[in-house]
C-alpha positions as CSV (number, residue, x, y, z in Angstrom):
1,M,13.8,3.3,-46.1
2,P,10.5,2.1,-47.7
3,R,8.1,4.8,-49.0
4,R,5.4,5.8,-46.5
5,R,2.0,4.6,-47.4
6,D,-1.0,6.9,-46.8
7,I,-1.9,4.7,-43.8
8,P,1.3,3.4,-42.1
9,R,1.5,-0.3,-41.2
10,V,2.7,-0.8,-37.6
11,L,3.7,-4.1,-36.0
12,L,2.8,-4.5,-32.4
13,L,4.8,-7.2,-30.5
14,V,3.3,-6.7,-27.1
15,E,2.0,-9.6,-25.0
16,T,-1.7,-10.1,-24.8
17,S,-1.2,-12.7,-22.0
18,S,-1.0,-10.1,-19.2
19,G,-3.1,-7.2,-18.1
20,Y,0.0,-5.0,-18.3
21,G,0.4,-5.8,-22.0
22,R,-3.2,-5.4,-22.8
23,A,-3.3,-2.0,-21.1
24,I,-0.4,-0.9,-23.3
25,L,-2.3,-2.0,-26.3
26,E,-5.3,0.0,-25.0
27,G,-3.1,3.1,-24.8
28,I,-1.8,2.6,-28.3
29,G,-5.4,2.2,-29.6
30,H,-6.3,5.4,-27.8
31,Y,-3.5,7.3,-29.7
32,V,-4.5,5.8,-33.0
33,R,-8.1,6.8,-32.6
34,E,-7.0,10.4,-31.9
35,H,-4.1,10.7,-34.5
36,G,-4.4,7.8,-36.9
37,P,-5.4,5.9,-38.8
38,W,-2.8,3.2,-38.7
39,S,-3.0,-0.3,-40.1
40,I,-2.1,-2.4,-37.0
41,C,-0.5,-5.9,-37.3
42,F,-0.6,-8.0,-34.1
43,E,-1.5,-11.4,-32.8
44,E,-2.1,-13.1,-29.4
45,R,1.3,-13.7,-27.8
46,G,3.2,-14.2,-24.6
47,L,6.1,-12.0,-23.5
48,E,8.8,-14.5,-24.5
49,D,7.2,-15.6,-27.8
50,P,9.5,-15.1,-30.8
51,P,8.8,-12.6,-33.5
52,P,6.8,-13.6,-36.6
53,R,8.7,-16.0,-38.9
54,D,8.3,-13.7,-41.9
55,L,9.6,-10.7,-40.0
56,A,12.5,-10.1,-42.5
57,Q,10.0,-9.9,-45.4
58,W,7.4,-7.9,-43.6
59,Q,6.6,-4.6,-45.3
60,G,5.7,-1.9,-42.8
61,E,6.7,1.5,-41.4
62,G,7.2,0.9,-37.7
63,I,7.4,-1.4,-34.7
64,I,6.4,-1.2,-31.0
65,A,7.7,-4.1,-29.0
66,R,8.3,-5.5,-25.6
67,T,11.3,-7.8,-26.1
68,A,12.4,-10.2,-23.4
69,T,15.7,-11.1,-25.0
70,R,18.6,-9.4,-26.7
71,V,18.3,-11.9,-29.6
72,M,14.7,-10.8,-30.3
73,Q,15.7,-7.1,-30.1
74,R,18.5,-7.6,-32.6
75,Q,16.1,-9.4,-35.0
76,L,13.7,-6.4,-34.8
77,L,16.5,-3.8,-35.3
78,A,17.8,-5.8,-38.3
79,T,14.6,-4.7,-40.2
80,G,15.9,-1.2,-40.2
81,L,12.4,0.1,-39.4
82,P,11.6,2.8,-36.8
83,M,11.1,1.0,-33.5
84,V,10.0,1.8,-29.9
85,E,11.1,-0.6,-27.2
86,L,9.0,-1.0,-24.0
87,L,11.1,-3.5,-22.1
88,G,14.4,-4.7,-23.6
89,C,17.7,-3.4,-22.3
90,E,17.8,-0.2,-20.4
91,T,20.8,1.4,-22.2
92,E,21.1,-0.1,-25.6
93,G,19.1,-0.4,-28.8
94,P,16.2,1.6,-30.1
95,A,14.1,4.5,-28.7
96,K,12.5,3.5,-25.4
97,V,9.5,4.2,-23.3
98,H,9.6,2.6,-19.8
99,G,7.8,2.7,-16.6
100,D,9.8,4.5,-14.0
101,N,10.9,1.5,-11.9
102,L,13.1,3.6,-9.5
103,A,10.0,5.7,-8.6
104,G,7.9,2.5,-8.3
105,G,10.4,1.1,-5.8
106,R,10.3,4.3,-3.8
107,M,6.5,4.2,-3.9
108,A,6.5,0.6,-2.6
109,A,8.8,1.7,0.3
110,E,6.5,4.5,1.3
111,H,3.4,2.3,1.2
112,L,4.9,-0.4,3.4
113,L,6.4,2.2,5.7
114,D,2.9,3.7,6.1
115,C,1.8,0.3,7.3
116,R,4.1,1.0,10.3
117,L,6.2,-2.0,9.7
118,G,9.8,-2.1,10.9
119,V,11.2,-5.0,8.9
120,F,11.3,-5.1,5.1
121,G,12.2,-7.6,2.3
122,F,12.5,-7.8,-1.4
123,Y,11.8,-11.1,-3.2
124,S,12.5,-12.0,-6.9
125,C,13.1,-15.3,-8.7
126,A,14.5,-13.8,-11.9
127,H,17.1,-11.3,-13.0
128,A,16.6,-8.3,-15.2
129,W,17.6,-4.6,-15.3
130,W,14.1,-3.4,-14.5
131,I,14.0,-5.8,-11.4
132,D,17.3,-4.3,-10.3
133,A,15.8,-0.8,-10.7
134,L,12.7,-1.7,-8.6
135,R,14.9,-3.1,-5.9
136,E,17.2,-0.1,-6.0
137,G,14.4,2.4,-5.6
138,Y,12.8,0.3,-2.8
139,V,16.1,0.1,-0.9
140,Q,16.7,3.8,-1.4
141,G,13.3,4.7,-0.1
142,L,13.8,2.5,3.0
143,R,17.3,3.8,3.6
144,R,16.1,7.4,3.6
145,R,13.9,6.5,6.6
146,G,16.6,4.6,8.4
147,Y,15.6,1.0,7.5
148,G,17.5,-1.8,5.8
149,C,16.2,-4.5,3.5
150,H,16.4,-8.3,3.5
151,V,16.9,-9.2,-0.2
152,F,16.2,-12.7,-1.6
153,T,17.8,-13.5,-5.0
154,P,17.7,-16.9,-6.7
155,P,20.8,-19.1,-6.1
156,Q,21.2,-19.4,-9.9
157,R,21.1,-16.5,-12.4
158,R,18.0,-17.0,-14.5
159,Q,17.6,-14.8,-17.5
160,S,13.9,-15.6,-18.1
161,L,11.6,-12.7,-17.1
162,M,8.6,-15.0,-16.4
163,P,8.7,-16.5,-12.9
164,H,8.1,-20.1,-13.8
165,W,7.9,-21.9,-10.5
166,S,10.8,-24.3,-9.7
167,E,10.6,-26.9,-6.9
168,R,14.4,-26.5,-6.5
169,L,13.7,-22.9,-5.3
170,R,11.3,-23.9,-2.6
171,P,13.9,-24.8,0.1
172,A,15.8,-21.5,-0.3
173,V,12.7,-19.4,-0.2
174,G,11.3,-21.3,2.7
175,V,14.5,-20.7,4.7
176,W,14.5,-17.0,3.8
177,L,10.8,-16.5,4.8
178,R,11.2,-18.4,8.1
179,Q,14.3,-16.3,9.1
180,L,12.7,-12.9,8.4
181,P,11.6,-11.1,11.6
182,K,7.8,-10.7,11.8
183,P,5.8,-8.7,10.9
184,V,7.6,-7.9,7.7
185,G,6.7,-6.0,4.5
186,I,7.8,-7.7,1.3
187,F,8.0,-6.0,-2.2
188,V,8.0,-8.2,-5.3
189,P,8.6,-7.2,-9.0
190,S,5.6,-8.8,-10.6
191,N,2.1,-10.0,-9.9
192,L,3.1,-13.6,-10.6
193,D,6.0,-13.3,-8.1
194,G,3.4,-12.1,-5.6
195,R,1.1,-15.0,-6.3
196,Y,3.9,-17.5,-5.8
197,L,5.0,-15.8,-2.6
198,L,1.5,-15.9,-1.2
199,E,1.4,-19.6,-1.9
200,F,4.7,-20.1,-0.1
201,C,3.5,-18.1,3.0
202,R,0.3,-20.1,3.1
203,G,2.3,-23.4,3.0
204,L,4.6,-22.2,5.8
205,G,1.7,-21.0,8.0
206,I,2.8,-17.3,7.7
207,A,-0.3,-15.1,7.9
208,V,-0.8,-12.5,5.2
209,P,-1.0,-9.6,5.9
210,E,-0.7,-9.9,9.7
211,Q,2.8,-11.5,9.6
212,A,3.9,-10.6,6.1
213,A,2.4,-7.7,4.1
214,I,3.1,-8.3,0.4
215,L,3.1,-5.7,-2.4
216,A,3.7,-6.3,-6.1
217,A,4.8,-4.1,-9.0
218,G,2.4,-3.8,-11.9
219,D,-1.4,-4.0,-11.4
220,D,-3.1,-6.8,-13.2
221,P,-6.6,-6.9,-11.6
222,A,-7.3,-10.4,-13.1
223,I,-4.3,-11.9,-11.2
224,C,-4.4,-9.7,-8.1
225,G,-8.1,-10.3,-7.6
226,V,-8.0,-14.1,-7.6
227,T,-5.0,-14.6,-5.2
228,T,-5.7,-15.5,-1.6
229,P,-5.7,-12.9,-0.1
230,P,-6.1,-10.3,-3.0
231,L,-2.7,-8.8,-3.9
232,S,-1.8,-5.2,-3.4
233,S,0.0,-3.7,-6.4
234,I,1.5,-0.6,-7.9
235,D,-0.3,0.8,-11.0
236,F,2.4,1.7,-13.5
237,D,-0.2,3.4,-15.9
238,S,0.7,1.1,-18.8
239,A,-2.0,2.6,-20.9
240,R,-0.1,5.9,-20.8
241,I,3.1,4.0,-21.6
242,G,1.4,2.6,-24.7
243,Y,0.0,6.1,-25.7
244,Q,3.4,7.7,-25.4
245,A,5.1,4.9,-27.3
246,A,2.7,5.4,-30.2
247,A,3.3,9.1,-30.1
248,L,7.1,8.6,-30.2
249,L,6.8,6.0,-33.1
250,E,4.7,8.5,-35.1
251,R,7.5,11.1,-34.8
252,L,10.1,8.5,-35.8
253,M,8.1,7.4,-38.9
254,R,8.0,11.0,-39.9
255,G,11.8,11.1,-40.0
256,R,12.6,12.6,-36.6
257,R,15.8,11.4,-34.8
258,P,15.2,9.1,-31.9
259,P,15.8,10.6,-28.5
260,R,19.0,9.8,-26.8
261,K,17.3,9.0,-23.4
262,A,14.4,6.8,-22.5
263,L,11.1,8.4,-21.7
264,W,10.2,7.4,-18.1
265,I,6.5,7.2,-17.2
266,P,5.9,7.5,-13.4
267,P,3.6,5.1,-11.5
268,T,0.3,6.5,-10.4
269,R,-0.7,4.9,-7.2
270,V,-0.7,1.8,-4.9
271,V,-3.9,-0.2,-5.4
272,V,-4.4,-1.5,-1.8
273,R,-5.9,-4.9,-1.5
274,Q,-5.9,-7.3,1.5
275,S,-2.3,-8.6,1.1
276,S,-0.9,-5.3,2.5
277,D,-4.0,-3.9,4.2
278,V,-2.4,-3.9,7.6
279,V,-1.2,-1.1,9.9
280,A,1.3,-2.5,12.4
281,I,0.7,-0.1,15.2
282,A,0.9,-1.0,18.9
283,D,-2.2,1.1,19.6
284,D,-5.2,-0.9,18.3
285,D,-7.5,2.1,18.3
286,V,-5.1,4.1,16.1
287,A,-4.8,1.1,13.7
288,K,-8.5,0.8,13.5
289,A,-8.9,4.5,12.9
290,V,-6.4,4.4,10.0
291,R,-8.3,1.5,8.4
292,F,-11.5,3.5,8.8
293,I,-9.9,6.5,7.1
294,R,-8.6,4.5,4.2
295,E,-12.0,3.0,3.6
296,Q,-14.1,6.2,4.2
297,A,-12.0,9.3,3.5
298,C,-13.5,9.9,0.1
299,Q,-17.0,9.8,1.5
300,G,-16.3,13.2,3.1
301,I,-15.7,12.1,6.7
302,S,-14.5,14.4,9.4
303,V,-12.1,13.8,12.3
304,L,-15.1,13.6,14.6
305,D,-16.5,10.7,12.4
306,V,-13.2,8.9,12.9
307,A,-13.2,9.5,16.7
308,N,-16.7,8.2,16.9
309,A,-15.8,5.1,14.9
310,V,-13.2,4.1,17.4
311,A,-15.0,5.4,20.5
312,L,-12.4,8.0,21.5
313,S,-12.6,11.7,22.1
314,R,-11.2,13.9,19.3
315,R,-8.5,15.2,21.6
316,M,-7.4,11.7,22.6
317,L,-7.5,10.5,19.0
318,E,-5.3,13.4,17.8
319,R,-2.8,12.9,20.6
320,R,-2.5,9.2,19.9
321,F,-2.1,9.8,16.2
322,R,0.7,12.2,16.8
323,M,2.3,9.7,19.2
324,H,2.2,6.7,16.8
325,L,2.1,8.2,13.3
326,G,3.7,11.6,13.7
327,R,0.7,13.3,12.0
328,T,-2.9,14.2,12.7
329,P,-6.0,12.4,11.7
330,R,-6.9,15.3,9.4
331,A,-3.6,14.9,7.6
332,E,-4.2,11.2,7.1
333,I,-7.7,11.9,5.7
334,L,-6.2,14.5,3.3
335,R,-3.5,12.2,2.2
336,V,-6.0,9.5,1.1
337,Q,-8.3,12.1,-0.6
338,M,-5.3,13.6,-2.5
339,D,-4.3,10.1,-3.7
340,Q,-7.8,9.6,-5.1
341,A,-7.9,13.1,-6.6
342,R,-4.6,12.6,-8.4
343,Y,-5.8,9.3,-9.8
344,L,-9.1,10.7,-11.0
345,L,-7.4,13.7,-12.7
346,G,-5.1,11.5,-14.6
347,H,-7.6,8.7,-15.6
348,T,-11.1,10.2,-16.0
349,D,-12.9,12.9,-17.9
350,L,-14.8,14.0,-14.8
351,S,-15.1,17.8,-14.4
352,V,-12.7,19.1,-11.7
353,E,-15.7,20.2,-9.6
354,R,-17.3,16.7,-9.8
355,L,-14.0,15.1,-9.2
356,A,-13.5,17.1,-6.0
357,A,-16.8,15.8,-4.6
358,K,-15.9,12.2,-5.5
359,A,-12.6,12.6,-3.6
360,G,-14.5,13.6,-0.5
361,F,-13.8,17.4,-0.4
362,V,-16.6,19.5,1.0
363,S,-16.3,22.2,-1.7
364,F,-14.4,22.9,-4.9
365,K,-12.7,25.9,-3.3
366,H,-11.4,23.8,-0.5
367,F,-10.2,21.2,-2.9
368,A,-8.4,23.6,-5.2
369,R,-6.6,25.3,-2.3
370,A,-5.6,22.0,-0.7
371,F,-4.5,20.5,-4.0
372,R,-2.3,23.5,-4.9
373,R,-0.7,23.4,-1.5
374,E,0.0,19.7,-1.6
375,A,0.9,19.2,-5.3
376,G,2.5,22.5,-6.1
377,M,0.1,23.2,-9.0
378,T,-3.6,23.6,-9.8
379,P,-5.8,20.6,-10.4
380,R,-6.2,21.5,-14.1
381,A,-2.4,21.9,-14.5
382,Y,-1.9,18.5,-13.0
383,R,-4.5,17.0,-15.3
384,K,-2.8,18.6,-18.3
385,A,0.6,17.1,-17.3
386,H,-0.7,13.6,-16.4
387,R,-3.5,12.7,-18.7
388,L,-3.0,9.9,-21.2
389,G,-2.1,12.2,-24.1
390,A,0.2,14.5,-22.0
């Protein structure tokens, strides 16, 4: 093993072509600013770009990479350098830090179930272990609630992870979409898959989200914000993945043995945009009330505010909520507030008192009591466990 320099040289082979990859780089940079310095070697690249031609001659101390093929992973392992893999194969090769795709699939199921849909689908135009894990978690989440899933898989096994659009796939996808009962919730494994599916639906005259609510894995605001309609997605906290990958590589470069199991980073939240902003409830007033809560809960609204917004008495609103959702309006307000509080605890430096106000709680005491009841720990303990450097 080459002698350690005072400042280790680290090669980053992470795509700059996606928001997911750029956020990973952001997390690595955050770690280096806290614990470095490192001498970082990287260049603009796509996910499937090959490693540098002079890789075998490169003199460095460690590698962090997202490898799309086994061939590329073998080339990197052949260097003999400490390495952390962020994509690659789930079970083989170097030390790994991955987003928890099973948990992401379950989160997708919960979101689309909360939309009160009764039919669900999963669409992918590529094959990979992480796609299988997303689908498995999604199907598990639906099955627990008594629902099945219509799964579309491409007629030919494609190893490429990037969903390059193929005209030959259009007829099969068109048949699948037309045959799905409506309204339907569809989960896809990437933002690009979501963009292509939105285009398909538009071409077939399928209204999104009214007839098909679409949710993607991995939140790239640059892609999700320019689709029509804007695409809902699951935030996999890729900055934290990058931070933890850098921390693991530091330990490996200091001679520690690689862990036998991958480190799984859970997703943080569903970023709701128009593509899944639908509540398929037979009661129009309840559907309107749920939308009002999702938009205004963090402004500190009360159940009476919700009742006034839909011109119902509080008693009638609560009765119809229980009938159609199985929970109270207050429980729905708290659910939205708690989602925001968890996100702010993990992603900002706001004081817990200030954070409580931004999540819509009337007092810090009320927030602390509710958070401990719902999350099973104090807000400060949650922040310690879920912050970038945790």
